N, C-alpha and C positions, 0 to 999 in steps of 0.2 A: 463679709466674714474673712475672706482671704487677706485683705489689707490688715485688719485687726490682728489676725493670727501671726502674720509676719512681724508686726510691731511687738507683740507680746514675746515672741521668740527672740527678737533682737534685744529687747530690754532684759529678758531673763539671762541671755548668754553674755551680756556685757560684763557684769561683775565676776562671772566665772572666768572669762578671758583675762580680766585685769588681775584676778587672784593668782593666775598662773604666771603672768609675766611682768607685771608692773614692778613688784618688789619680791621676786621669787625666793630670795634668801630668807626673808621674814615670813611671807605668807604661806609658802609650802611647808616650812617647818611648823608653823602654828596650826595649819589645817590638817596636815597629813603626817607630820613627823619626817618629812623628806629633807635631807641635807642638800641644799642647793648652793653650797659654798664654792664649788669649783666653776670655772668659766664654761665648760662644756654643758653642764646641767642647766645653768642659767640661760645659755644660748638656746638650747632645745626648748625650754619652757617659754622663752620670749618669742621664738618662732611659732610655737603653738598659739600664743596670744595673738600674734599677727594674723594667723589663719582664721582664728575665731572672729577677730575684729573685722577682717575683710568680708567674712560671710555676713556679719551683722550689717555692715554698710550695704551690701548687695540686697539684703532683705528689706532694709529701710527704703532703698531706691525702688525695689519691687512693690513696696506698699504704696509709694507715691506715684509711680509710673505704671499705668495699666498695661502698657506694651511689654513690660518686663515682669509682670506679676506671676505668670505661669512659670517662667524660668526661675524666678526667685523661690517659688514654692517647690519646684523640682530640686533645686539646690539644697533647700532645707531638708527635704525628705532624704536625699542621698547623704547629706552630711550627718543627720541624726541617726540614720540606720547604720551608717558606717561606724560612728562612735559606739552605738549600743552593741553592735555585733563584735566589735573589738573588745569591749568590756566582757561580753559573754565568753569570748575566746580566753580572755585572761582568767575568768572564773573557772573555766574548765581546766586550764593548765597551771594556774598559779594559786588558786584558792580564793578565799573571801578577802576583799580589800576593806579599807575604811568604809563605814556605813554610808557616809555622804556620797561616795563613789557609786554605791549600789543605788542610792536615790537618783543620782544622775542618770544611770543606765535605765531605770524605770521611766524617768521623764523623757529620755531620748527616744525610747520605743514609743511612748505616748505621743510625742510631737511628730514622729515619723508617721504614725497611724493617722493622726488628725490631718496632717498635711496631705497624705495620700487621699483621704476622704474628700478634702476640699478640692483636690485635682480631679476627682471622679464623682461629682455629685449625682449624676444620672444613674450610676450603677446601683446606688442605694434605693432609688425610686423604682427602677426596673425590676430588681430582685424582690421587692416587696409585693409586686402584683401577682 
């Protein structure tokens, strides 16, 4: 289960990463109406892409190597909850973003929750008794 979950997360995050940084001038405008025409904006979004892709690589390695699987799952949980809480903060202070970004937030909370459950499988069994 852990291996499959890491791979699903990696596959799901890859197109999002590429949409942020591969061609930010075109993709960000098309997806969210963001003007990424200046160097600083493209730089920031390409750095975000690099972070996402680095996490994807680690999750794939964790899916393949059992000695890194728990660390990969922890990194997934921390990464996803960090993104989701950042989006919640933005909702609080900035208002509602593009609907796709709200979907991302829901998925991030969901992936963090499932990852947490995969890291703590005995808690579910113990509390059921």
